C-alpha positions in Angstrom: 202.5 237.9 140.0 199.6 238.8 142.3 200.0 241.4 144.7 199.9 239.1 147.2 200.2 235.8 148.4 196.8 235.0 150.1 193.4 236.2 148.5 190.3 236.6 150.8 187.2 234.8 148.9 183.9 234.5 150.0 181.8 232.1 147.1 178.1 232.1 148.0 176.7 229.3 145.8 173.1 227.6 144.5 172.1 224.0 145.5 169.1 224.4 142.4 171.2 222.6 140.1 174.3 220.6 140.5 176.0 223.1 137.7 176.3 225.9 140.2 178.3 223.8 142.2 180.7 222.7 139.9 181.3 225.6 138.6 182.2 226.3 142.7 184.7 223.8 142.4 186.3 224.5 139.1 187.1 228.6 140.9 187.9 226.9 144.1 190.5 224.6 142.5 192.5 227.2 141.6 193.0 229.3 144.8 194.5 227.2 147.8 192.2 225.8 150.4 192.9 229.0 153.2 191.6 231.7 149.9 188.5 230.7 149.8 185.8 229.6 151.9 182.1 228.4 150.5 178.8 229.0 151.3 176.3 227.0 150.4 173.6 224.6 151.0 171.7 220.8 150.8 174.1 218.5 148.1 176.2 221.7 147.1 177.3 221.8 150.7 179.0 218.3 150.6 179.7 217.9 147.9 182.3 221.5 148.6 183.2 219.9 151.3 183.9 216.4 150.2 186.6 218.1 148.3 187.8 220.1 151.3 186.9 222.7 150.9 186.3 225.3 154.0 182.6 225.7 154.0 179.4 227.4 155.3 175.8 226.5 155.8 173.6 228.7 154.1 169.6 229.0 153.6 168.3 228.7 150.9 166.6 231.4 148.3 164.5 230.4 146.5 163.0 226.5 145.6 162.2 225.8 142.1 159.0 223.5 141.2 158.3 221.2 138.1 155.9 218.8 137.3 155.4 215.8 134.1 159.4 217.5 132.5 157.6 221.5 133.2 159.4 224.2 135.2 156.0 225.4 136.6 156.8 229.1 137.0 153.2 229.7 139.4 153.6 227.1 141.6 157.5 228.1 142.2 156.3 231.7 143.0 153.8 230.2 145.3 156.3 227.6 147.0 158.8 230.9 147.7 155.9 233.7 148.7 157.5 234.5 152.1 161.5 235.2 150.1 160.7 238.6 150.8 160.3 238.5 154.9 163.2 236.6 155.3 165.4 238.0 152.9 166.9 240.5 154.9 167.6 237.7 157.3 169.5 235.7 154.4 171.4 238.6 153.2 172.4 239.0 157.4 173.6 235.8 157.3 175.9 236.1 154.3 177.2 239.8 156.0 178.5 237.5 159.3 180.3 234.9 157.3 182.1 237.4 155.3 183.0 238.7 158.3 184.1 236.1 160.0 186.2 235.3 157.3 187.7 238.4 156.5 186.6 238.3 153.0 188.0 241.0 150.3 185.6 239.9 147.1 182.2 238.5 147.1 181.4 236.2 144.6 177.5 234.9 143.5 177.0 232.3 141.9 172.9 231.9 141.4 172.3 233.8 145.0 170.7 237.3 145.1 171.6 237.7 148.8 175.9 237.7 149.0 175.3 240.7 146.1 173.3 242.6 148.0 175.9 241.5 151.5 178.3 242.7 149.2 176.6 246.3 148.9 176.4 247.1 152.7 180.2 246.7 152.8 180.9 248.3 150.4 182.8 245.2 148.8 184.1 244.3 145.5 181.8 241.7 143.9 181.2 239.2 141.0 178.2 237.8 139.3 178.5 234.2 138.0 175.4 233.8 135.3 174.7 232.2 132.4 171.4 234.1 132.4 170.9 237.9 132.5 167.6 238.7 130.9 164.7 236.7 133.2 161.4 238.1 131.3 161.6 235.2 128.9 160.6 232.9 132.5 157.3 234.4 132.3 156.2 235.5 129.2 154.7 232.4 128.1 152.6 232.9 131.1 149.4 234.4 132.0 148.9 237.7 132.4 149.3 238.0 135.6 152.8 235.8 136.1 153.7 238.1 132.9 153.0 241.8 134.7 155.2 239.4 138.0 157.8 238.6 135.6 158.7 242.4 134.3 158.7 243.0 137.7 161.2 240.4 138.7 163.2 241.1 135.4 163.7 245.0 136.7 164.9 243.9 140.1 167.6 241.1 138.6 168.6 243.8 136.2 169.5 246.2 139.3 170.7 243.4 141.6 173.2 242.9 138.6 174.0 246.1 138.1 175.3 246.8 141.9 178.3 243.8 141.3 181.3 245.4 139.6 181.0 242.8 137.3 179.1 240.1 135.4 181.3 236.7 134.7 179.7 234.7 131.8 181.2 231.1 131.8 180.5 230.5 128.6 182.5 230.7 124.7 182.6 234.6 123.6 180.4 235.3 120.6 179.7 234.4 117.9 179.6 230.5 120.1 178.3 231.4 122.8 175.4 228.5 124.3 173.4 230.9 126.6 173.6 234.2 124.4 170.1 234.1 123.8 169.5 234.4 127.7 171.3 237.3 128.1 170.0 240.7 128.7 171.0 244.1 126.4 170.7 245.9 128.7 173.6 248.3 129.1 174.4 248.2 132.6 174.2 245.0 132.7 176.0 244.5 129.4 179.0 247.0 130.3 179.6 244.7 133.2 179.9 241.1 131.3 182.8 239.4 130.9 183.1 235.9 129.1 185.6 234.2 130.6 185.1 230.7 129.5 183.4 227.6 130.0 183.7 226.3 134.0 184.3 223.1 134.6 185.3 220.7 137.6 187.1 218.1 135.8 190.8 218.8 133.4 189.6 217.4 130.4 193.8 216.6 129.3 193.5 214.0 132.8 190.1 212.5 133.2 190.6 208.7 134.4 189.9 206.6 131.7 186.9 204.2 131.4 186.9 200.6 129.4 184.1 201.5 126.6 181.4 198.8 126.7 180.4 198.7 123.4 181.5 200.3 120.2 177.8 202.3 120.2 178.3 203.8 123.3 175.4 206.4 124.8 175.7 208.3 127.8 172.0 210.1 129.5 172.2 212.1 132.6 168.6 212.5 133.6 170.0 214.6 137.1 167.6 214.3 140.2 164.0 215.8 139.4 162.0 213.5 140.1 159.9 215.5 137.1 161.8 213.4 134.3 160.5 210.2 134.9 158.9 210.5 131.5 162.6 211.1 130.1 164.0 207.5 132.1 160.7 205.6 130.7 161.3 206.6 126.8 165.1 206.0 127.0 164.5 203.0 128.2 161.8 202.6 125.2 164.9 203.8 122.8 167.3 201.0 124.4 164.4 198.4 122.7 164.6 199.7 119.4 168.3 200.3 119.2 168.9 197.1 120.3 173.0 197.5 119.3 174.0 200.3 121.8 174.8 200.7 124.7 173.5 203.2 127.2 174.6 203.7 130.5 172.0 205.7 132.5 172.9 208.3 135.5 170.0 208.6 137.5 168.1 208.5 140.6 164.9 206.4 138.9 164.1 202.3 139.0 162.3 199.7 136.9 161.8 196.8 136.6 162.0 196.4 132.8 165.8 197.5 132.1 166.7 196.3 128.6 170.1 193.9 128.3 171.6 197.0 127.2 171.0 199.1 129.9 173.1 200.1 132.9 171.6 202.4 135.5 174.3 204.5 137.7 173.4 206.4 140.3 176.6 206.7 142.8 178.9 207.8 140.6 181.8 210.4 142.1 181.3 211.9 138.2 179.8 211.0 135.2 183.2 212.9 133.6 184.7 210.5 132.2 181.8 208.0 131.1 181.1 211.5 129.1 184.6 211.5 128.1 184.1 207.3 126.8 181.2 208.1 124.8 180.0 208.2 121.3 176.9 210.3 122.0 175.8 212.2 124.9 171.5 212.0 125.8 170.6 215.6 128.1 168.3 218.1 129.3 169.8 221.8 128.1 171.6 222.3 131.5 174.1 225.6 131.3 177.1 223.5 133.0 176.1 220.3 130.8 176.4 222.0 127.5 179.7 223.4 128.8 181.0 220.1 130.3 180.2 218.2 126.6 181.4 220.9 124.7 184.5 221.4 126.5 185.1 217.3 126.0 184.2 217.6 122.0 181.0 215.5 122.7 178.2 215.6 120.2 175.1 215.3 121.9 170.8 214.8 121.1 169.5 217.6 123.8 166.1 217.9 125.4 165.2 221.2 127.5 162.6 220.8 129.7 159.6 222.2 128.8 158.9 225.5 129.5 162.1 226.8 130.9 162.9 229.3 128.4 166.7 229.4 129.6 167.2 225.8 128.9 165.4 226.1 125.5 167.7 229.0 124.8 170.2 226.7 125.4 169.3 223.5 122.9 168.3 226.0 120.0 172.0 227.0 120.2 173.4 223.9 120.4 172.0 222.8 117.8 172.8 226.1 115.5 176.0 225.3 116.1 176.1 222.1 115.0 176.7 220.4 117.9 173.4 218.6 118.9 170.2 217.6 118.6 167.2 219.7 120.2 164.2 217.3 121.0 160.8 218.9 121.9 159.3 217.3 125.3 156.4 217.6 123.3 157.7 215.0 120.6 160.1 213.1 123.1 158.7 209.5 121.9 161.4 206.7 121.9 160.9 206.2 118.1 161.6 210.2 117.7 165.1 210.2 119.8 166.1 206.9 118.0 165.9 208.8 114.8 168.0 211.8 116.3 170.7 209.4 117.8 170.9 207.3 114.2 171.3 210.9 112.5 174.2 212.3 115.2 176.3 209.0 114.8 175.9 209.3 111.1 176.8 212.8 110.3 180.6 213.4 111.1 180.0 217.5 111.4 178.8 217.6 114.9 181.6 215.1 116.2 183.6 217.4 114.4 182.5 220.8 115.6 182.3 219.1 119.2 185.7 218.8 118.9 186.5 222.5 117.4 184.6 223.4 120.9 187.3 220.9 122.7 189.7 222.7 121.5 188.7 226.2 121.9 188.2 225.7 125.9 191.7 224.6 126.1 192.9 227.3 124.5 190.9 229.9 127.3 191.2 228.2 129.5 188.2 229.7 131.6 188.6 228.4 135.4 192.2 230.4 135.5 190.1 233.5 133.6 187.8 233.6 136.2 190.2 233.0 139.3 192.5 235.9 138.0 190.2 238.4 137.7 188.6 237.6 141.7 192.1 237.7 142.8 192.6 241.4 140.9 189.4 242.1 142.8 190.8 240.7 146.4 193.9 242.5 145.4 192.2 245.7 145.9 191.3 246.2 148.8 194.2 244.4 150.5 196.4 247.3 148.9 195.7 249.6 151.5 
């Protein structure tokens, strides 16, 4: 039994990528509405508000930049050059929210400011991340960027080490998808806990949709403009695989949509479609990987070019035999068609993905995470 009926949790969430808000909602659903406040911005703010949670609007910390399918480190650094000057103001805005709501535990997903705010207020803090090693983002770039990368990696290790706990929303080793993106620094490792996937749906209670075809493929491309070439190649692939039906979730448009392709961009949840799919084509974002494996779906994965974290995720999923990985540079329609046929015709991919589905049901990641957070919240309430 919990020590107190009401926890006071402040959950600060990045909106740079759909996955952060998905994890936040997975945790928030384990709490009563009056137990938790979510701080975020942009579409993540709208998403959390629409779910009925008490929300506070935050300033953006960092903005990611990409072009033609690639994450651009140099342009990202340039775009965020004023970050250090504004960071103290951002921390203070988080401190004010924490004080106003009487939070006794701070949870940070994809944001640094709440960790610093918790440290200043001497509150327990839990960091949620699927990446605790950051230098790989920089090591393939220029010498100047690599120097910056080493400094940034040190800052991030120090930042995470000021938290009481680092929560990894993934399967425990050796089944961890993000394993190659995790730090081997002892200060980080000793704070790390694998809680299992955090997905904002119950895999056993997803509303069923009728499959439009016996061979049904779902494609998720997200909203980043630099993924438009992937969209164009998927349309060309559909022309090759005429006996397959493709549902493509994206914000892109085309004047030449094949008859076996449907473009969907205003859907509340992709989960019912993914659950019905025989195969999913997508990027290698970590939350997407967790959703796929929680649903037991095999996949063809195309990591964003030069995005080290996605490349690591894709390589792990291929090694775990739940997916076939395609590099962005080799992402041609004929190659994608071959990969789709490979996954569809070799049962090992579907069988392994189903094993992960069973594992996710046994682990119950959202409940694990909520129990840890409640325990930290109760520590200060004891007095």
